[in-house]
C-alpha positions in Angstrom: -14.7 43.6 -36.2 -16.0 40.4 -34.8 -19.7 40.9 -34.3 -22.4 38.4 -33.1 -24.4 40.1 -36.2 -21.8 38.6 -38.5 -21.0 35.6 -36.3 -24.4 34.3 -34.9 -23.0 30.8 -34.1 -20.3 32.6 -32.1 -22.9 32.6 -28.8 -22.3 29.1 -28.6 -18.3 29.8 -28.2 -18.3 32.6 -26.0 -20.0 30.6 -22.9 -17.3 28.1 -22.8 -14.9 30.7 -21.4 -16.9 30.7 -18.6 -17.9 27.5 -17.5 -15.8 25.5 -15.3 -16.2 21.5 -16.1 -15.4 20.2 -12.5 -14.4 16.3 -12.6 -15.4 13.8 -9.6 -12.0 12.5 -8.5 -10.0 14.4 -10.7 -7.9 15.5 -7.9 -4.4 13.3 -7.9 -3.1 11.3 -5.3 0.2 13.2 -3.5 3.4 10.9 -4.6 4.3 9.4 -0.9 7.2 7.1 -0.1 6.0 3.8 0.8 7.5 1.9 3.9 7.8 -1.8 3.6 9.3 -4.3 6.3 9.8 -7.9 5.7 9.6 -9.9 9.0 11.3 -13.3 7.9 10.9 -16.8 10.1 14.0 -18.2 10.7 12.7 -20.9 13.1 12.1 -24.6 13.4 9.2 -24.9 12.2 9.8 -24.2 8.5 12.2 -26.4 6.7 15.4 -25.6 4.5 13.0 -25.8 1.2 10.4 -22.9 2.8 13.8 -20.9 4.3 14.7 -20.6 0.1 11.3 -20.0 -0.7 11.4 -16.6 1.8 14.5 -15.4 0.7 13.7 -15.8 -2.9 10.4 -14.1 -2.3 11.8 -11.0 -0.5 14.8 -11.0 -3.1 12.3 -10.6 -6.1 10.5 -8.1 -4.4 13.2 -6.3 -3.4 14.8 -6.2 -7.3 11.5 -6.5 -9.2 8.3 -5.6 -7.6 9.3 -2.2 -5.4 9.5 1.4 -6.4 13.2 2.0 -5.7 12.7 5.8 -5.9 9.4 5.7 -3.4 10.1 2.9 -1.1 11.9 2.4 2.2 12.5 -1.0 3.1 13.6 -3.3 5.9 14.2 -7.0 7.0 13.7 -8.2 10.1 14.3 -12.1 11.0 13.5 -14.1 14.3 13.6 -17.3 15.7 14.9 -17.7 19.1 16.4 -14.3 18.9 15.3 -11.4 16.4 17.7 -9.3 14.3 17.6 -6.5 11.9 19.4 -7.6 8.7 18.8 -4.6 6.7 17.6 -1.2 8.5 14.9 0.5 7.1 15.9 2.9 4.0 15.3 4.1 0.8 15.3 1.1 -1.6 17.1 3.4 -4.7 20.2 3.4 -2.1 21.0 0.0 -1.7 22.6 -1.8 -4.8 21.9 -4.9 -6.1 25.1 -6.1 -4.5 24.1 -5.3 -1.0 20.6 -7.1 -1.6 21.8 -10.0 -2.9 24.7 -10.3 -0.4 22.1 -9.6 2.7 19.5 -12.2 1.4 22.2 -14.7 1.0 23.8 -14.3 4.2 20.5 -14.5 6.2 21.3 -17.4 8.8 18.7 -20.0 9.2 18.8 -20.6 13.3 16.1 -22.7 13.2 15.1 -22.0 17.0 11.7 -21.2 18.4 9.3 -19.1 16.9 9.1 -15.8 18.6 6.8 -13.9 16.6 5.9 -11.2 19.1 9.5 -10.0 19.0 10.0 -9.9 15.6 7.1 -8.0 15.2 7.7 -5.7 18.1 11.7 -4.9 16.7 10.2 -4.7 12.8 7.6 -1.6 14.5 10.8 -0.3 15.9 12.9 -0.5 12.9 10.2 1.9 11.2 9.6 4.1 14.2 13.5 4.9 14.0 13.4 5.8 10.3 9.9 6.6 9.0 7.3 9.5 9.4 4.7 8.2 12.2 1.8 9.6 9.6 3.0 7.8 6.6 1.4 4.4 5.8 3.2 1.5 6.1 3.1 -2.4 5.4 4.9 -5.2 7.3 5.0 -8.3 5.6 5.3 -11.0 8.1 6.2 -14.6 7.0 5.7 -17.5 9.2 3.7 -20.7 10.3 1.3 -18.6 12.4 2.5 -20.7 14.8 4.2 -18.9 17.8 6.0 -20.4 20.4 5.9 -20.5 23.1 2.6 -20.1 22.0 1.3 -17.6 24.6 4.2 -15.2 25.7 5.5 -14.8 21.8 1.8 -14.4 20.3 1.1 -10.7 19.4 -2.9 -11.4 19.6 -2.6 -12.8 23.1 -5.4 -11.4 25.2 -5.3 -13.2 28.3 -2.4 -11.5 29.5 0.8 -13.6 29.2 2.4 -11.9 26.6 2.5 -8.3 28.5 3.9 -6.7 25.2 1.0 -7.8 23.1 -1.6 -5.1 23.8 1.1 -2.4 23.0 2.5 -3.9 19.8 -1.4 -3.9 18.5 -1.7 -0.4 19.6 1.6 0.8 18.1 0.3 -1.1 14.6 -2.9 1.1 14.7 -1.1 4.4 15.9 1.6 3.7 13.3 -0.4 3.3 10.5 1.1 -0.1 9.9 -0.5 -2.7 7.8 -0.2 -6.3 7.7 0.2 -8.7 5.2 0.3 -12.0 6.7 2.2 -14.8 4.3 2.0 -18.2 5.4 4.9 -21.0 4.8 5.5 -24.3 6.2 3.8 -27.5 6.6 2.2 -26.6 10.0 -0.2 -23.9 9.6 -2.0 -21.7 11.9 -3.8 -19.6 9.8 -5.9 -17.8 12.7 -3.9 -17.4 15.2 -2.7 -14.0 14.2 -5.5 -13.0 12.7 -6.1 -10.0 15.1 -3.1 -8.5 12.9 -4.8 -8.3 9.6 -8.0 -7.6 11.5 -9.1 -11.0 10.7 -9.5 -10.2 7.0 -8.5 -13.3 5.0 -7.9 -11.4 2.2 -4.6 -10.5 3.4 -3.3 -14.0 4.6 -1.4 -15.9 1.9 0.5 -18.6 1.0 4.2 -17.8 0.1 3.3 -18.9 -3.8 1.0 -15.9 -3.8 2.9 -13.5 -2.0 4.4 -11.8 -4.8 0.9 -10.8 -6.4 -0.7 -10.2 -3.2 2.6 -7.7 -2.2 1.7 -5.8 -5.4 -1.4 -5.5 -4.9 -1.4 -4.2 -1.7 1.1 -1.6 -2.9 -1.2 -0.5 -5.7 -2.2 3.0 -5.9 -5.8 4.0 -4.9 -8.8 3.7 -7.5 -7.3 5.3 -10.7 -8.4 9.0 -11.2 -11.4 9.1 -13.3 -11.8 11.6 -16.0 -15.7 10.7 -16.5 -18.0 13.4 -15.2 -21.1 12.8 -12.9 -24.1 11.2 -15.4 -25.6 14.3 -17.2 -23.0 17.0 -16.1 -22.2 17.3 -20.0 -25.7 17.2 -20.9 -26.5 19.7 -18.3 -23.6 22.1 -19.5 -24.1 21.9 -23.1 -27.7 22.1 -22.6 -27.3 25.6 -21.0 -24.8 26.3 -23.5 -26.9 25.7 -26.3 -29.9 27.9 -24.5 -27.5 30.8 -24.2 -26.2 30.7 -27.5 -29.8 30.4 -29.2 -30.5 33.3 -27.1 -27.6 35.4 -28.7 -28.5 34.2 -32.2 -31.7 35.5 -31.5 -30.5 38.6 -30.4 -28.0 39.4 -33.4 -31.2 38.4 -35.6 -33.8 40.6 -34.4 -30.8 43.5 -34.5 -30.4 42.5 -37.8 -34.1 42.8 -38.7 -34.3 45.9 -37.3 
């Protein structure tokens, strides 16, 4: 029969079954679908080579940067008019051929920069297909220079753009973050600052857009298995005390 008298060191082992270690931050983040909407400038403020760079970036993102089974994507472009070119849907359900043909056939219309209209249409596309409670990312590619400058500025506070306040409210209520990607020779980096809450780390050049997108979609700080300082010291100190007491009881019993 197993006994502490015969196995005095077992007093160090049994308490382990009674101790639960709670590791801070050990709860894993729940897996969720990420929603990404690309809003592409097709206006006269950019050049043909800029337009090519835009398409290359978006195609690379869809084919290489996003997780197909965990990302819904949509594409809107804007110029004098705005169009949904790819309705928001799960990326895993879109073939590579469809991606390539969609990007290749995007028209470079070179009209006015109706940025506000593009943002509004992108919000509508996400609202139509995504849950309001899910976090979303709008990747807005533009010169940052709306045309007309007042009525097409989503950050307008003068009342010229009557929809501006509503757009900003919807971005907040729909949990939509914005990554502003700058392109073109005549860039206005501060005009659309309200969309990124004036956080310049969310305003990047097209050449650094892929890295910025990857960072924006990266999971939160990795789950840590490290205990709070002193946790193991306290736990094992307690075990040692309990074990020592058990050994003494076993020794005393043996001597008696």
